[in-house]
C-alpha positions in Angstrom: 21.9 38.4 46.3 22.9 40.3 49.3 21.6 43.4 50.4 24.9 45.2 49.7 24.7 44.1 46.5 21.4 45.1 45.8 22.0 48.6 47.0 25.3 48.7 44.7 23.0 47.6 41.6 19.8 49.0 41.9 18.5 52.7 41.9 15.3 54.3 43.3 13.9 54.5 39.7 14.3 50.5 39.4 12.6 50.2 42.8 9.7 52.2 41.1 9.6 50.2 38.1 9.5 46.8 39.9 7.0 47.6 42.5 4.6 49.1 40.2 1.2 48.5 41.5 2.6 47.7 45.1 1.8 49.9 48.1 5.3 50.1 49.6 8.1 52.5 50.3 10.1 53.5 47.1 13.2 55.3 48.5 16.7 54.5 49.0 16.1 53.0 52.3 14.7 50.1 51.2 16.6 49.3 47.9 17.7 46.1 49.7 14.3 44.5 49.3 14.0 45.1 45.6 12.3 42.3 43.7 15.0 42.1 41.5 17.2 41.0 44.3 15.7 37.9 44.8 15.3 34.6 42.9 12.6 34.3 40.0 9.6 32.4 42.1 8.6 30.6 38.5 12.0 29.4 37.9 12.3 28.3 41.9 8.8 26.4 41.5 9.9 24.7 38.4 12.9 23.4 39.6 11.1 22.1 42.6 8.0 20.6 40.6 8.9 17.0 41.8 8.5 18.2 45.1 5.6 20.5 45.2 2.1 20.8 43.6 0.8 24.4 42.9 -2.4 25.1 44.3 -2.7 28.9 44.3 -0.7 31.6 42.8 -0.5 35.0 45.0 0.0 38.7 44.0 1.9 40.9 46.3 -0.2 43.9 46.9 1.7 45.4 50.1 5.3 45.5 51.6 5.7 46.5 55.1 9.3 47.3 56.3 10.6 48.5 59.5 
């Protein structure tokens, strides 16, 4: 979704919940980067399985913006 749509749909509380376990800012200034604004990676990879081979799965542990 667009950054504007994310800012309208999500709250700081949503940001805290969706980034639990990730070291990052969790304030209103970064709501546009909330994970819920992005496509689900598992669905994306499933839709591309005939084009790709999953070798490793990574977990985000830090996010730097700015």
